[in-house]
N, C-alpha and C positions, 0 to 999 in steps of 0.2 A: 220540755226538759232539754232535748237536744235539738240542734238546728234541723230544719226540714231538709230532706234529701229527696230529690225527684227520682222516681223509680220508672224505668222503661216499661211501656205498656205491654210489650210482648217480645219474645225472642225473634231472631231472623226466620224467614220462611223455611230455610233448609233445616231448622232444628239445631243448628250449631250454636256456639256461645255468642252472645250479643256483642256488637262492637268489633274491636280488633281481634287478631288471632289469639291473644292471651286472655280474652274474656272481657276486656274493658272497652269503653268507647274509643274510637279511633283518635289518636293524638293526645290521649290523656296520660298524665304522669303515673308512675307506679303507686304513689300514695293514694290518689283518688280511686284508682282501680282496686286497691286492697280494701279501701273503705266500702266501696260498692259491693265487693265480693262478700265482705263480712256482713253487710246489711242484708244481702240475699240469703246468707246462711241463717241469720237470726229469723228472718221472715219465714223460711222454710221449716225450721225446727224450733218453734217457740216453746214447745213442751220440754224439749231437751234443755233449753236455756234455763227454764224455771227449775227443772229437776236438779241441774248442777248447782244453781244458786241456792236452792233450798238445802241440798245436801251439805254444801259448804257452810252455810249458816248453822245448820243443825250440829255439825261437828264442832264449830267454833264455840257454840253455846253449851253443848251437852258435855263434851269432854272436860272442860274446866270445872263445870258444875259437879262432876263426879270425882275429880281429883283434888279439888280444893273448894273453898267457900265460893259459891256462885248461885245464881237464881235465888237470891235471898228472899224475895217476896213470895215465891212459891214455897220456900221452906217455912215461911210464916203461916201461909194458908194451911199447909200440911200439918204442922206441929200444933198450931193453935186450935184447929177445929175440934179435936177431942175434948178440949176444955169447955166446950159448950155443954157437954153432958154433965160436967161437975158445976156448971153455972158460975165459973170464975173466968170467963172468956177474956174480959178486959183487964184482968190482973196479970194475964200472961205477958211475958217478955222473952223474946228469943235472943240469947246472948251468942254473939259470933265474934271470932277474933278479928282484929284489925283496928287501927287507930281512928278510922273514919266511920266505923260502924257502932252506933249507939244501940242500946237494948231496943229491939224492934217490937212494937205492940201490934195487936190485931185491930185494924181501924175501920172495918166495914160493919154493916148491920149484922145482927145475929143470924138472919136468914142466909147470908153468904157463908157463914161457918157451917150451917146445916148442909149446904150444897157441897162444901169442900171436904166433908167428912170422908167420902170414899178415897180421897187422895192419901189418907193416912194408912191405908191398908197395904198396897203393893210396895215393893222395895223402891228406894229412891231412884236408882238408875232408870227403872221402867217408868216411874211417874214423870221424871224430868224429860225423858225422851218423848213420851206421849204428849206431854203438855206443849213442848216446843213444836212438834209436828202439827198438833191441833191449831196452834197459834198461826203457823205458816199457812195452813189451809184456810183459816179465818181471814187472813189477809187477801187470799184469792177470792173469797166470797165477798169481802168488802169492795174490792176492785170491780168484781163482776156486777154487783148491785149499783155501784156508782156509775159505771159506764152504761149500764142499761137505762138508768134514769137520765143520763146525759144524752143518749142517742137510742131511743127505744126501737127505731126502725133499722138499726144496723143489721147487715146480713150476718147470719149465725157464724159462718167461718171467720169473717173479719172480726166479729166481736170476740170470738174465742182467742184469736191471735193477740188481740189487744190485751185481753185479760192476762194471758200468760206472760207477755213481754213486760207489761206494766208491773205485774206482781214481782217478777224477777228483779226489776230495777228498784221498785219502792222498798223491797226487802232490806236494802242497804241505806235507807234514810234513818236519821237519828231516832225519832220516836219509835219506829218499828224495831230497829236493832236493840235499843235500850229496853223496850218491852220484852223482847226475847231474852236478853241477857239477865234481866231481873226475874224472869218467870212471871210477869204481870198478866192480869186478866183483860187488859184493855182491848186487844185485838178481838177477843172472843165477844166482848160486849158490843164493840162497834159493829162487827159483822152481824150480830144478832139484831141490833137496832136497824141497820140498813136493810136487812132482809125483811124485818117485820113491817116497816113502813111501806114496803112495796106490795104487801098482801092486800087484796081487795076485801077480804073478810075482816070486819071490824074486830071480831073476837081474836083472830090470829094476830092482827097488828097490835092490838092492845096487850095480848099475852106476852109478845116479845119485848115490848117496851116496858111493861110492868115488871117483868122478871129482871130485866137489866137494871131498873131503878131499885129493885129489892136487893140486888147484889152491891150496887154502888150508886150513891144518891144522884150524881150529876146527870146520868141518862134520863132522869125524870123530866128534864127540860124539853125532851122530844115531844111531850104532850102539847107543847106550843105549835109544833108542826101540824098536829091533827086539828087544833083549834083554827089556825089560819086557813087550812084547807076545808074547814067546816065538816070535818069528819068527827061529829059529836059522839057517835057510838064508839069509835076507836078510842077517843079521849076518855070516855067513861070506863071502857074496858081496861085501859091501862091504869087508871086510878084505882079501879076495883082490884086488879091483880096486885098492884103495889101494896094496897091495904092488906090483902091476904098474906103477902110475904111478911109484913110487919107482925100480923097476928101469929103466923107460924113461928117466927123467931121468939115472940113473947111466950108462946106455948112451950117451946123447947127449952128456954132458959129465961124464966121471968125476971130474975134478979139482974142478969146481964142486960136484958132488953131494957129494963127500967133505967139502969145506969147509962145506957147508950142514948136512948131517946129523950130522957129527961135532963141529962146533964152533959154528956160528952159530945153530942152531935154538933153543938155550936162552937166547940173549942178547937180552933185550927191548929194550935200548938201541939195538940196530942198526936197529930199526924206526922209531924216532923218540923224541921227548922224553916219557918216562914221566910226568913231572909236569904236562904240559900238560892243561888242562881238556878238551881233545878226547879224552883217554883216560878213558873212563867205566867202566873195570873197577874191581873192588874195590881192586886194587893202586894204580891211579891216584888214586882218590878218597882212599884212606888215606894215600898219600904226600903229597898236598897238605895233609891235615890234620896230619900229623906234621912236615912241613917237610923231609923227605928221602925218598929212595926206600925204601919199606918192604921191597922184595925179598921173600924167603921167610922173613921174621922172625916172631917170636912174635905181634906184633900182626896180621900178615897172616893167620896161621893162625887167630887168634881170631875174625877176621871171615869168612874164607873157609869154614871148616869148618861153622859154623852155616848159612851161605848154601847150601852144597852139600847139607847134610842137609835143609834146607827144600825145595830144588828136587827132590831125589830122592824125598822123601815126596810132593810134589805130583805127580810123574810117576807113581808107583805108584797113588795114589788116582784120578788121572784115567784111567789105564788100566783100573782095576777097574770104573769106571762107564762104560766104553766111550766116553770123551771123547777122541777121537783128536787133535783140535786142541789141547785142553788139555795132553795128554801131550807132543805135539811142541813146544808153546810152552815148557813147563817145561824140557825138555831144552835148547832153544836158549838160554834165559835162563841156565841153569847154565853153558854154555860161555862166554857173554859176561861173566858175573860173575867167573869164576875165571881167565879168560885174562889174561896179563900186560898185553896191549894190546887194548883194545876201543874203537877210535875211535868217535866219535858216528855216523859213517856205517856202521859195522858193525851198528848197532842197527836194521837194517831189519826185524828180527823184531818190533819194536814194532807194525808193521802187524798181525801176527797177534794181538798182545795186545789192540789196540783192537777188532778184529773179535770175538775170543772174549768180551771183557768186554761188548760191545754185544749180542751174539746169545746170551748165556747164557739158558737157559729161565727162570730166576728170578734176581733180583738182590738180593744182600745189601748191607749197608753196606760190606763189604770190596770188592765189585765197584764200587760207586759211587765210593769213595775212590780206587781204582786207576785207573778210567777218567778221573776228573777230573784226577788227577795227570798221566797220560799226555797228555791234551788240552792242559793248560797247558804241559807241557814241549815237546811236539812242534810244536804250532801256534804257540807263542810263541818258538820257536827259542832255547831257553834256553842251549844250549851256544854258539851264535853270539855272543850278547851277553856271556857270560862270557869268551869268547876275546878279545873286543875290549878288555876291562878287565883281563885278566890281566897281571901285570907283565912276564913274559917266558915264552916257551914252554918254556925249559929250567929255569926257576926253580921249586922245589918249594914254598917258603913262600908263604902267602896270608894276607890278613886273614881273621879267623874267619868272616865272613859269606860271603866268596867260597868259602872251603873248604867251608862247609856247603852252599851252592848247587851246588858241584861234585859232590855226591853225587846229583844229579838223576836220572839214568837208573838207577843201582843202586837208589835208593829206590823208583822206580816199579816196578822188577822185583820187589823184595821184596814190595811191596803186591800185585802180581799173583799171586805165588806164594802169598801168604796167601789171596787170593780163590780160588785153585785148590784149596786145602785144604778150603774150605767146600763142603758138598753143594750140588748145583745142581738137584736134583729133589725134589719133595715140598713140602707146604705149609710145612714148618718152615724153608725156605730163605729166606723173605722174600717181599716183595711180588712179584707177577707183573710182567713187563715191560709198559710202555705199548704200546698198539697204534697202528698207523698211522704209524710212523716213516718218514720219507722213504727212509732207507737200508735199511729192513727189508722193506717190502711192495712199494712201487712201484705206482703206479696205472696203469691202462690206460683209454683213452677219457677220460671225464669224471672218473674216479678210482674206486678200489676200495679197500676197507679190507682190512688184513691184519695179522696178528700177527707180531712177531719170533719167530724159531725158534731 
């Protein structure tokens, strides 16, 4: 994310401030001294940094949601869920004021509405605040699981500092911020999947993935992670749990379940405008380039098949070198690329991409290119700006430059998959990572040096 900054290994023997009399190295200018001082403060108080960032985000999301229309997806979850009991779940539409807000349907399987039922009981301010806080906590869980997969041997204190600082930084990336602003379920599902695949128990791993697939279909692609790692029991458990969620939804609302599974599940247009720049799947990006919905046409197959083969190859290679985070990342990118609809807030797995690219043992040019692309897209809120200038959310045609920029997330995903194909151990992989990064080592006391792992 940020350039690596070397951290002094220890303070002076007398316990005074390191370097010159004002705390900086001798002969350094005020700017570098202030940067070093800020880095030491962040390393010493990572919990405070995350707490302040989380409080700021909570207020930015929660106050507008209480004062005016906000967290629209959470409103859909909350308002639509009781319609499950009357078996007219998919006839529901949430009408909200605003020129860009069309009547919003409930688009998930019936089992998801069953889980969302308790959201309809407490008052809205309490629900929205609790949901936002839980999503921020889920981001921390996701970062924790990703970093532990990337570096299982990390010292506990260093790992904790990494988790806190990375969570505070990634909180302000586009997919995470948009997920919080809309009140989406993405962070909760991603954290659940990441936590589940780490479980040694096949039943526990399958339970987490199966439940996530029951709420939203795309997490079912995680079963491929189990297959590649020959975790057959976990794959069977996840399929069985997913089947139970289908049965539970069918039991709760037979007519709604039949309408969803037999008719609506394959209709991408029911979810929203396929051609909007918010849809960052291959189908969405290709449709904007062609000027019409690509559907399952030959051009779509010409793009989707190579992307799928690239992702599958990356999964296999990552599994062979025991790169668990890389394999999980490749599987999730596969699902996002080939899904008909992958809104920009679905791409919370970009968090895992940034962490993998940063903490890879050695960095090739492919790593650097992919990490740079992700940083520009995520921190620059690329999709937000493109959404502001798109002619209309329902219109497919775009000027060529907007159509090209509309490939932003898929292009970053492909670059990441290419990096996953490259070996990450041995001298031939490229230069070693810089040492002493703020997000890799984390200092204690006056500071301590450490290498990224």
